[in-house]
C-alpha positions as CSV (number, residue, x, y, z in Angstrom):
1,X,4.2,-45.4,23.8
2,X,0.3,-45.5,23.7
3,X,-1.6,-44.1,25.9
4,X,-5.2,-43.4,24.6
5,X,-7.3,-45.4,22.0
6,X,-10.1,-43.9,20.2
7,X,-12.8,-46.3,18.1
8,X,-15.6,-45.3,15.8
9,X,-18.2,-47.8,16.5
10,X,-20.4,-48.5,13.6
11,X,-18.4,-49.7,10.6
12,X,-15.5,-50.2,12.9
13,X,-15.8,-52.0,16.4
14,X,-18.9,-53.3,15.6
15,X,-19.0,-55.6,12.6
16,X,-21.9,-56.2,10.0
17,X,-24.5,-57.3,12.6
18,X,-23.7,-54.3,15.0
19,X,-22.1,-56.7,17.3
20,X,-18.6,-57.1,19.0
21,X,-16.4,-59.8,17.9
22,X,-15.2,-61.9,20.6
23,X,-11.7,-60.8,19.9
24,X,-12.2,-57.2,19.4
25,X,-13.6,-57.4,23.4
26,X,-10.3,-59.2,24.4
27,X,-7.8,-57.0,22.5
28,X,-9.5,-54.1,23.7
29,X,-9.8,-55.7,27.5
30,X,-6.1,-56.6,27.3
31,X,-4.9,-53.0,26.0
32,X,-6.9,-51.3,29.3
33,X,-4.9,-53.4,31.3
34,X,-1.6,-52.4,30.0
35,X,-2.8,-48.8,30.8
36,X,-4.3,-47.2,28.0
37,X,-7.6,-45.6,28.0
38,X,-10.5,-46.1,25.7
39,X,-12.6,-43.6,24.1
40,X,-15.2,-44.4,22.0
41,X,-16.2,-42.0,19.7
42,X,-19.5,-41.9,17.3
43,X,-22.4,-40.0,15.9
44,X,-24.3,-41.9,18.4
45,X,-25.1,-40.1,21.9
46,X,-23.9,-41.2,24.8
47,X,-26.8,-43.6,26.3
48,X,-26.5,-45.1,22.1
49,X,-22.7,-46.0,23.4
50,X,-23.0,-47.2,26.8
51,X,-24.0,-50.9,26.3
52,X,-20.6,-50.9,23.8
53,X,-18.8,-49.7,26.8
54,X,-20.5,-52.3,29.1
55,X,-19.7,-55.3,27.1
56,X,-16.3,-54.0,26.4
57,X,-16.0,-53.9,30.1
58,X,-14.5,-50.5,30.1
59,X,-15.5,-47.1,31.8
60,X,-15.0,-45.4,28.6
61,X,-15.0,-41.3,27.8
62,X,-17.2,-41.0,25.1
63,X,-17.3,-38.2,22.0
64,X,-20.5,-38.3,21.2
65,X,-23.0,-36.5,17.9
66,X,-19.4,-36.3,15.9
67,X,-17.9,-35.0,18.3
68,X,-20.9,-31.9,19.9
69,X,-20.6,-33.5,23.1
70,X,-17.8,-35.1,25.2
71,X,-19.5,-37.1,28.3
72,X,-19.2,-40.3,30.6
73,X,-22.6,-41.5,31.2
74,X,-24.0,-44.3,33.6
75,X,-26.4,-47.3,33.8
76,X,-29.0,-44.3,34.6
77,X,-28.8,-42.1,31.8
78,X,-26.5,-39.5,34.2
79,X,-24.0,-37.3,32.2
80,X,-20.8,-35.8,33.2
81,X,-20.3,-33.4,30.4
82,X,-16.5,-32.5,29.7
83,X,-17.0,-30.5,26.6
84,X,-20.0,-30.1,24.5
85,X,-20.5,-27.8,21.4
86,X,-24.6,-27.0,21.0
87,X,-26.3,-26.1,17.6
88,X,-27.6,-22.3,17.9
89,X,-31.5,-22.1,19.4
90,X,-32.9,-20.0,16.3
91,X,-31.1,-22.4,14.0
92,X,-32.7,-25.5,15.2
93,X,-36.0,-23.8,15.1
94,X,-35.8,-22.7,11.7
95,X,-34.2,-26.6,10.5
96,X,-37.6,-27.9,12.6
97,X,-39.8,-25.1,11.1
98,X,-38.7,-25.9,6.9
99,X,-38.3,-29.4,7.2
100,X,-41.6,-30.1,9.1
101,X,-43.2,-27.4,6.5
102,X,-41.9,-28.6,3.3
103,X,-41.3,-32.4,3.5
104,X,-43.8,-33.3,5.8
105,X,-42.9,-37.0,5.2
106,X,-39.4,-36.4,6.3
107,X,-38.6,-37.9,10.2
108,X,-36.8,-35.0,12.1
109,X,-35.1,-36.1,15.0
110,X,-33.5,-34.0,18.3
111,X,-30.6,-35.4,20.0
112,X,-30.0,-33.6,23.6
113,X,-27.8,-35.2,25.8
114,X,-29.0,-38.5,26.2
115,X,-32.3,-38.0,25.1
116,X,-34.0,-38.5,21.4
117,X,-37.3,-36.9,20.6
118,X,-39.4,-37.4,17.8
119,X,-42.7,-35.7,16.6
120,X,-43.8,-39.7,15.9
121,X,-42.5,-43.3,16.1
122,X,-43.0,-44.2,12.5
123,X,-41.1,-46.7,10.6
124,X,-38.0,-44.7,10.0
125,X,-37.7,-43.8,13.9
126,X,-38.6,-47.8,14.4
127,X,-35.8,-49.0,12.0
128,X,-33.4,-46.5,14.3
129,X,-34.4,-47.4,17.5
130,X,-33.3,-51.3,16.4
131,X,-30.0,-50.1,15.4
132,X,-29.4,-48.0,18.6
133,X,-31.2,-50.3,20.9
134,X,-33.6,-48.1,22.4
135,X,-36.5,-46.0,21.3
136,X,-37.4,-42.2,21.3
137,X,-39.4,-40.1,23.6
138,X,-42.6,-38.9,21.4
139,X,-43.1,-35.1,21.9
140,X,-43.8,-31.9,19.6
141,X,-41.1,-30.5,18.3
142,X,-41.7,-27.2,18.0
143,X,-43.3,-26.8,21.6
144,X,-40.1,-28.3,22.9
145,X,-38.0,-26.0,21.1
146,X,-39.7,-22.9,22.0
147,X,-39.0,-24.2,25.3
148,X,-35.3,-26.2,24.8
149,X,-35.3,-26.8,28.1
150,X,-31.4,-28.6,27.1
151,X,-28.7,-28.0,24.2
152,X,-29.8,-29.5,21.2
153,X,-26.6,-31.2,20.5
154,X,-27.3,-32.9,16.9
155,X,-30.6,-33.3,14.5
156,X,-31.0,-36.0,12.3
157,X,-33.3,-36.2,9.5
158,X,-34.4,-39.9,8.1
159,X,-36.5,-39.9,4.2
160,X,-36.0,-41.3,1.0
161,X,-32.6,-40.2,-0.6
162,X,-34.6,-37.5,-2.8
163,X,-36.3,-35.8,0.2
164,X,-32.3,-35.9,1.7
165,X,-31.1,-34.5,-1.2
166,X,-33.4,-31.3,-1.2
167,X,-33.5,-31.1,2.2
168,X,-29.4,-31.1,2.3
169,X,-29.6,-28.4,-0.4
170,X,-31.7,-26.4,1.0
171,X,-29.7,-26.1,4.5
172,X,-26.7,-25.3,2.3
173,X,-28.4,-22.0,1.9
174,X,-26.7,-18.7,3.6
175,X,-28.7,-18.7,6.3
176,X,-27.7,-22.0,7.6
177,X,-24.1,-21.2,7.8
178,X,-23.9,-22.1,11.3
179,X,-24.7,-25.4,10.6
180,X,-22.6,-28.8,9.7
181,X,-24.8,-31.0,7.3
182,X,-24.0,-34.1,5.7
183,X,-25.2,-37.8,4.5
184,X,-24.2,-40.6,6.9
185,X,-26.0,-42.6,4.7
186,X,-28.2,-42.0,1.8
187,X,-31.5,-41.9,3.7
188,X,-29.9,-39.9,6.9
189,X,-28.9,-36.3,7.0
190,X,-26.9,-35.5,10.4
191,X,-26.7,-31.5,11.4
192,X,-24.5,-30.2,14.2
193,X,-22.9,-27.0,15.0
194,X,-20.3,-25.5,12.1
195,X,-16.9,-26.8,13.6
196,X,-17.9,-29.6,15.5
197,X,-15.9,-32.8,14.4
198,X,-14.5,-35.9,16.2
199,X,-11.3,-34.6,15.5
200,X,-11.5,-31.7,17.2
201,X,-13.3,-33.0,20.3
202,X,-10.2,-35.6,20.5
203,X,-7.6,-32.8,20.4
204,X,-9.5,-30.6,23.3
205,X,-10.0,-34.3,25.1
206,X,-5.9,-34.7,24.2
207,X,-5.2,-31.5,25.9
208,X,-7.3,-32.0,28.7
209,X,-5.6,-35.5,29.7
210,X,-2.0,-34.2,28.8
211,X,-1.5,-37.0,26.4
212,X,0.2,-36.3,22.8
213,X,-1.4,-37.5,19.4
214,X,2.1,-39.4,19.2
215,X,0.8,-41.2,21.8
216,X,-2.7,-41.8,20.1
217,X,-3.9,-44.7,18.3
218,X,-7.4,-43.9,16.2
219,X,-9.5,-46.7,14.6
220,X,-12.1,-45.6,12.0
221,X,-14.1,-46.4,8.5
222,X,-15.9,-43.4,7.0
223,X,-15.3,-39.8,5.9
224,X,-15.8,-38.5,9.1
225,X,-13.5,-40.3,10.6
226,X,-10.6,-38.8,8.7
227,X,-9.4,-36.2,10.4
228,X,-9.6,-38.0,13.5
229,X,-7.3,-40.5,11.9
230,X,-4.8,-37.9,10.5
231,X,-5.0,-36.5,14.0
232,X,-3.8,-39.4,15.9
233,X,-0.1,-40.3,16.0
234,X,-1.2,-43.9,14.5
235,X,-4.5,-43.7,12.4
236,X,-5.9,-47.3,11.0
237,X,-8.4,-47.6,8.7
238,X,-11.1,-50.4,8.2
239,X,-10.7,-52.7,5.1
240,X,-14.3,-52.1,4.3
241,X,-13.9,-48.3,4.5
242,X,-13.9,-45.8,1.1
243,X,-10.1,-45.8,-0.5
244,X,-9.9,-41.9,0.4
245,X,-10.3,-43.2,4.1
246,X,-7.5,-46.1,3.5
247,X,-5.4,-43.3,1.8
248,X,-5.5,-41.1,4.8
249,X,-4.4,-43.8,7.7
250,X,-1.5,-44.7,8.6
251,X,-2.4,-48.4,8.4
252,X,-5.1,-50.6,7.0
253,X,-6.3,-53.8,9.1
254,X,-9.2,-56.1,8.2
255,X,-12.5,-55.4,7.5
256,X,-14.9,-55.1,10.9
257,X,-16.4,-58.8,10.0
258,X,-12.7,-59.8,10.9
259,X,-10.2,-59.2,13.9
260,X,-8.4,-56.7,12.8
261,X,-8.3,-54.3,15.7
262,X,-7.1,-56.9,17.9
263,X,-4.4,-57.8,15.3
264,X,-3.6,-53.7,15.3
265,X,-3.4,-53.6,19.2
266,X,-1.4,-56.4,19.6
267,X,1.5,-54.4,17.6
268,X,1.6,-52.1,20.5
269,X,0.3,-53.8,23.6
270,X,2.3,-56.9,24.5
271,X,-0.5,-58.8,26.2
272,X,-3.2,-58.6,23.4
273,X,-3.6,-62.2,22.2
274,X,-2.8,-62.5,18.4
C-alpha cells in the first residue's frame, strides 16, 4: 500500500508552461483522499512551492532546495522546519567573494528559509522571478553574509554558459569540497552543502513518519531525481526525462504535458479517475 507520494515539480508535476494540468490536480486529490501523504520536492524554496500546494488543495511537507530544508510554510511565509542542512558560512562568503570579483556579470542569489536575496534586480533575477512567482529582496550580499542572521540553504549563480562553466570549474577546487555544485540549466549553477540530496531528505522524512521506502511512490524527470526514484519503492520517470533517468525508474509514464501522473496514481488508488 502506498502511504506517501513525493514529486519533483518542474518538468514533472507541472507542464512545460509551469502549470498544473487539471488531470494532475484530480489525481493527486483523489490519492490524498484515499489516505496518501503528498510531499513536494524541488530546488525551489518552500515559498516557491506553496502556490502549487494550494492549487493541489493539500497541506504539503516540502523538501526544498533539493533537500537542504524540509519544512511546511503558510500564506504568511511562516516556516515550520523539520530538518535542514545549511551551507557553511565561511564557504558561502568565499563563493560570494570569488564570483563577485572574478565574474561581475554573473548574478548571485542566496536562499535562506523563504528569503531570496540578490545584489541587484536585473534581467537574470527578473527571469527567475517570472518562473517562481515572486520577486527577490535586493541587499548587499557581502554585508548580509557577514551578519548571516539566518542559515544559507542554497546559493545560485545565473550567467551565460561559458561563465557558468568557468565558475563550476573554480568551485571544484579542494577549498570548496564542503559544497555540492551542479548545473540545473546551462545558465544556472546551484550550490548546496555537500551531502544534500532529495533522496537523503526523503529517507529522513520516511524515518520520522514511520513510512517504509516500499510504501513510497516518487515522480521525477531529471538527474537530481535519480536517487529519490531509486529510494522509493516505486520510482516513476516522466517521458521527457533523459534516458539514464528513465533507466533508473521502475515505471516510465507520459511526458509532463499529458496526464501521466494521474494515470500512474490510478494504478495504486482505486478512486483516481483514469
